[in-house]
C-alpha positions as CSV (number, residue, x, y, z in Angstrom):
1,M,2.9,-10.8,-0.2
2,I,0.1,-12.1,1.9
3,D,-2.8,-13.4,-0.3
4,C,-4.6,-15.8,2.0
5,M,-7.3,-15.3,4.7
6,A,-6.0,-14.1,8.1
7,E,-6.5,-16.4,11.2
8,A,-6.6,-13.2,13.2
9,Y,-6.6,-9.7,12.0
10,G,-6.7,-6.0,13.3
11,C,-6.1,-2.6,11.9
12,E,-5.6,0.6,13.7
13,Q,-4.7,4.1,12.7
14,R,-1.6,5.2,14.4
15,K,0.4,8.5,14.6
16,A,4.0,8.0,13.7
17,R,6.6,8.9,16.3
18,K,9.5,8.3,14.0
19,E,9.9,7.6,10.3
20,H,8.4,4.4,8.9
21,K,8.4,2.9,5.5
22,C,5.0,2.3,3.7
23,C,4.9,-1.4,2.6
24,E,3.0,-0.4,-0.6
25,C,4.6,2.7,-2.1
26,L,8.0,2.1,-0.3
27,G,8.0,5.7,0.6
28,K,8.4,7.5,3.9
29,I,5.8,7.9,6.6
30,L,7.0,10.9,8.4
31,P,6.8,11.7,12.2
32,G,3.5,13.2,13.1
33,E,1.7,11.7,10.2
34,R,-1.2,9.2,10.5
35,Y,-0.9,5.7,9.0
36,H,-2.7,2.4,9.0
37,Y,-1.2,-0.5,11.0
38,H,-2.5,-3.8,9.9
39,H,-1.5,-6.8,12.0
40,G,-2.6,-10.5,12.0
41,I,-1.7,-14.1,11.7
42,W,-1.5,-15.7,8.3
43,D,-0.6,-19.4,7.8
44,G,0.3,-19.5,11.5
45,E,2.8,-16.7,11.3
46,P,2.3,-13.2,12.8
47,G,2.8,-10.3,10.4
48,Y,2.3,-6.5,10.3
49,Y,2.1,-3.9,7.6
50,K,2.4,-0.1,7.8
51,V,0.4,1.7,5.1
52,C,0.5,5.3,4.4
53,T,-3.0,7.1,4.0
54,D,-2.2,7.6,0.2
55,C,-1.8,3.9,-0.4
56,E,-4.9,3.0,1.8
57,K,-6.9,5.3,-0.8
58,L,-5.2,3.6,-3.8
59,R,-6.1,0.2,-2.4
60,A,-9.7,1.2,-1.8
61,E,-9.9,2.5,-5.4
62,L,-8.3,-0.6,-6.8
63,D,-10.5,-2.9,-4.8
64,R,-13.7,-1.2,-5.7
65,G,-16.3,-3.8,-6.7
66,Y,-14.5,-6.7,-5.3
67,A,-15.8,-8.7,-2.3
68,P,-13.9,-7.8,1.0
69,D,-11.9,-11.0,0.9
70,D,-11.0,-10.8,-2.6
71,G,-9.0,-7.5,-2.3
72,T,-5.6,-6.6,-3.1
73,P,-3.0,-8.4,-0.7
74,F,-0.7,-6.4,1.5
75,T,2.5,-5.3,-0.6
76,G,0.4,-5.8,-3.7
77,V,-1.0,-2.3,-4.5
78,A,1.8,-1.4,-6.9
79,E,1.6,-4.7,-8.7
80,G,-2.2,-4.5,-8.9
81,I,-2.1,-1.0,-10.4
82,Q,0.4,-2.4,-13.0
83,N,-1.8,-5.3,-13.8
84,S,-4.9,-3.2,-14.0
85,N,-3.4,-0.9,-16.9
86,N,-5.3,1.9,-15.3
87,L,-3.3,5.0,-16.3
88,E,-5.1,7.2,-13.8
89,L,-4.2,5.0,-10.8
90,A,-0.6,4.8,-12.2
91,R,-0.4,8.6,-12.3
92,E,-1.6,8.7,-8.7
93,M,0.9,6.1,-7.6
94,V,3.8,8.0,-9.2
95,G,2.7,11.2,-7.4
96,V,2.5,9.3,-4.1
97,K,6.0,7.7,-4.8
98,D,7.5,11.2,-5.7
99,R,5.9,13.0,-2.7
100,R,7.0,10.2,-0.2
101,G,10.6,9.9,-1.6
102,A,10.2,6.2,-2.7
103,P,13.3,4.9,-4.4
104,D,11.6,3.4,-7.4
105,A,9.6,6.6,-8.4
106,A,11.7,7.2,-11.6
107,S,11.3,3.6,-12.8
108,W,7.5,4.0,-12.3
109,R,7.5,7.1,-14.5
110,D,9.5,5.2,-17.0
111,W,7.3,2.1,-17.0
112,W,4.2,4.2,-17.6
113,E,6.0,6.7,-19.9
114,L,4.9,9.7,-17.6
């Protein structure tokens, strides 16, 4: 999880040519689907994160009211939702995990008793 300021950062929307895995929900990004490709340098090390459009929306909702630099770190959306105790966001995340075939969807339903 990256939780420090990037020394360099960029984000672009891409269209998948092959299947990818979202770093947030751990589900599939299918060929032909749009996703967000975040890339940068953190603590002197390059990194990149592929995020499905569903998780980008969840991150925006989770970060509502925060300053841009104080938002949820990459790979931290699921943990942020768990820590927020926001049942609505949890339901949305379970739906995203189910639709995208995430391997931990059942454990999320059990965690939130959905």
